[in-house]
C-alpha positions as CSV (number, residue, x, y, z in Angstrom):
1,X,0.0,0.0,0.0
2,X,1.4,3.4,-1.0
3,X,2.0,5.9,1.8
4,X,-0.5,8.7,1.8
5,X,1.0,12.0,0.9
6,X,-0.3,15.0,2.9
7,X,-1.2,18.0,0.7
8,X,1.0,21.0,1.4
9,X,-0.4,23.7,3.6
10,X,-1.8,26.7,1.7
11,X,0.1,29.9,2.6
12,X,-2.2,32.8,3.3
13,X,-0.9,36.3,3.6
14,X,-3.7,38.8,2.7
15,X,-2.8,41.8,4.9
16,X,-2.0,44.1,1.9
17,X,-5.4,43.8,0.1
18,X,-7.3,43.8,3.4
19,X,-5.5,46.9,4.7
20,X,-4.6,49.0,1.6
21,X,-3.8,52.1,3.7
22,X,-0.8,50.5,5.4
23,X,2.6,51.7,4.4
24,X,5.0,49.4,2.5
25,X,7.4,49.5,5.5
26,X,4.6,48.4,7.8
27,X,3.6,45.6,5.5
28,X,7.2,44.5,5.3
29,X,7.6,44.4,9.1
30,X,4.4,42.5,9.6
31,X,5.5,39.9,7.0
32,X,8.8,39.5,8.8
33,X,6.9,39.1,12.1
34,X,4.7,36.4,10.5
35,X,7.7,34.5,9.1
36,X,9.6,34.5,12.4
37,X,6.5,33.6,14.4
38,X,5.9,30.5,12.4
39,X,9.6,29.5,12.7
40,X,9.6,29.9,16.5
41,X,6.3,28.2,16.8
42,X,7.9,24.9,16.0
43,X,9.9,25.1,19.2
44,X,7.8,27.4,21.4
45,X,4.0,27.2,21.7
46,X,3.2,30.7,20.6
47,X,0.0,30.1,18.6
48,X,-2.0,26.9,18.0
49,X,-1.0,24.7,15.1
50,X,-4.5,25.0,13.7
51,X,-4.3,28.8,13.5
52,X,-1.0,28.8,11.5
53,X,-2.7,28.6,8.2
54,X,-4.9,31.6,8.9
55,X,-2.5,33.5,11.1
56,X,-3.0,36.6,8.9
57,X,-6.8,36.6,9.7
58,X,-6.9,35.2,13.3
59,X,-3.9,37.2,14.7
60,X,-2.7,40.0,12.5
61,X,-6.0,41.3,11.2
62,X,-7.5,41.0,14.6
63,X,-4.7,43.1,16.1
64,X,-4.9,45.7,13.4
65,X,-8.7,46.1,13.5
66,X,-8.7,46.1,17.3
67,X,-6.1,48.8,17.4
68,X,-8.1,50.9,14.9
69,X,-10.9,51.1,17.5
70,X,-8.6,51.3,20.5
71,X,-6.5,54.1,19.1
72,X,-9.4,56.5,19.1
73,X,-9.6,56.3,22.9
74,X,-5.9,56.4,23.8
75,X,-5.1,59.3,26.2
76,X,-1.4,58.4,26.8
77,X,1.7,58.1,24.8
78,X,2.5,54.6,26.1
79,X,0.7,51.3,26.4
80,X,1.6,48.1,28.2
81,X,0.5,44.7,26.9
82,X,-0.2,42.4,29.8
83,X,0.6,38.7,29.2
84,X,2.3,39.6,25.9
85,X,3.1,36.0,25.0
86,X,3.2,35.9,21.2
87,X,3.1,39.7,20.8
88,X,-0.5,40.2,19.7
89,X,-1.5,42.9,19.7
90,X,1.4,44.7,21.3
91,X,4.0,44.1,18.6
92,X,1.6,44.9,15.8
93,X,0.7,48.2,17.6
94,X,4.4,49.0,17.9
95,X,4.8,48.4,14.2
96,X,1.9,50.6,13.3
97,X,2.6,53.4,15.8
98,X,6.4,54.1,16.0
99,X,5.8,57.1,18.2
100,X,4.0,55.1,20.8
101,X,6.0,53.6,23.7
102,X,5.0,49.9,24.0
103,X,5.9,47.7,27.0
104,X,5.5,43.9,26.5
105,X,5.0,42.3,29.9
106,X,5.4,38.5,30.0
107,X,6.3,36.1,32.8
108,X,7.4,33.2,30.5
109,X,11.2,33.5,29.8
110,X,11.1,31.7,26.5
111,X,8.3,33.8,25.1
112,X,10.2,36.9,26.3
113,X,13.2,35.8,24.3
114,X,11.0,35.6,21.2
115,X,9.7,39.1,21.8
116,X,13.2,40.5,22.3
117,X,14.3,38.8,19.1
118,X,11.5,40.4,17.2
119,X,12.1,43.8,18.7
120,X,15.8,43.6,17.6
121,X,15.0,42.1,14.2
122,X,12.4,44.8,13.4
123,X,14.5,47.6,15.1
124,X,11.6,48.6,17.2
125,X,13.1,51.3,19.4
126,X,9.7,52.1,20.9
127,X,9.4,48.7,22.5
128,X,10.6,47.4,25.9
129,X,10.2,43.8,27.0
130,X,9.7,43.0,30.7
131,X,10.1,39.4,31.9
132,X,8.0,39.9,35.0
133,X,4.9,38.8,36.7
134,X,2.2,41.4,37.2
135,X,2.6,41.4,41.0
136,X,6.3,42.3,40.6
137,X,5.5,45.6,38.9
138,X,5.3,48.8,40.8
139,X,1.9,49.8,42.1
140,X,0.1,52.2,39.7
141,X,2.8,51.9,37.1
142,X,0.5,51.1,34.1
143,X,-1.4,54.0,32.8
144,X,-2.9,52.2,29.7
145,X,-2.9,48.5,29.3
146,X,-4.1,46.0,26.7
147,X,-5.0,42.3,27.0
148,X,-5.9,39.7,24.4
149,X,-6.5,36.1,25.4
150,X,-5.1,36.8,28.8
151,X,-8.0,35.8,31.0
152,X,-11.6,36.4,31.7
153,X,-12.7,40.0,32.6
154,X,-13.0,39.1,36.3
155,X,-9.6,37.5,36.5
156,X,-8.0,40.3,34.5
157,X,-9.4,43.1,36.6
158,X,-8.4,41.4,39.8
159,X,-4.9,40.9,38.4
160,X,-4.3,44.5,37.5
161,X,-6.2,46.2,40.3
162,X,-3.0,47.4,42.0
163,X,-0.7,47.8,38.9
164,X,-3.1,50.0,36.9
165,X,-2.9,53.7,37.8
166,X,-6.0,55.3,39.4
167,X,-7.0,57.1,36.2
168,X,-5.7,54.3,34.0
169,X,-7.5,52.4,31.3
170,X,-7.3,48.8,30.3
171,X,-8.4,47.7,26.8
172,X,-9.7,44.1,26.3
173,X,-9.8,42.4,22.9
174,X,-12.8,40.1,23.2
175,X,-14.8,37.6,21.2
176,X,-18.6,37.2,21.3
177,X,-18.5,36.0,24.9
178,X,-17.6,39.3,26.4
179,X,-21.2,40.2,27.3
180,X,-21.6,37.1,29.4
181,X,-18.3,37.8,31.1
182,X,-19.4,41.3,31.9
183,X,-22.7,40.0,33.4
184,X,-20.8,37.7,35.7
185,X,-18.5,40.4,37.1
186,X,-18.7,40.5,41.0
187,X,-20.6,43.5,42.3
188,X,-17.4,44.7,44.1
189,X,-15.6,45.1,40.8
190,X,-18.5,46.9,39.2
191,X,-18.2,49.6,41.8
192,X,-14.5,50.0,41.1
193,X,-14.5,50.0,37.3
194,X,-16.4,51.8,34.6
195,X,-16.9,49.5,31.6
196,X,-17.2,51.0,28.1
197,X,-18.0,49.1,24.9
198,X,-15.7,50.9,22.5
199,X,-16.6,49.1,19.3
200,X,-17.1,45.9,17.3
201,X,-15.4,44.5,14.2
202,X,-15.6,41.5,12.0
203,X,-12.4,39.9,10.7
204,X,-12.1,39.6,6.9
205,X,-13.8,36.5,5.6
206,X,-15.5,35.9,8.9
207,X,-18.9,36.4,10.4
208,X,-17.9,36.3,14.1
209,X,-18.1,39.6,15.9
210,X,-15.1,40.8,18.0
211,X,-15.1,43.7,20.4
212,X,-12.9,46.1,22.2
213,X,-14.1,47.1,25.7
């Protein structure tokens, strides 16, 4: 019996036609990021193997579209990604906004090495990688934070309650489940936080609604 030959994976990279307003330099940096991400993913679990084929849609387009909403509400010249992991959306934001200071906070040493490699590879002078746990950061040190796939709303708010400045803002990239997470927030957290639904978006070639809150 002949051995079954697996068909080659189809390479998708559709960022340019999806986002025609991006500069050539931004598109080039995003492509380099994609290539290195897939290389590192063989040794470090940065994204699921199932999402590799559609990494342009699931991760890159999501980061770009979420940032387009989030950027309209930014009051500071700096942003910290909490649980940066694979760099989405923090690295993408840093590529799109070179004048914005971006801190990538990650407790996993191996993932931090990947982030540092990407920062050096892309010459992102506006990015700083911190290999720390949240509870090791100074109280009130984060003015603006962003999370994507970090934890539920309740767990995230509990985790950042001391680290976020009193007048700070934390942006959550969420899927369709965000409303149920919001409904389950403990009453104590509801008295401490003001929740704003900043906007919705649909990824290219997708019907699922994503939100920034």
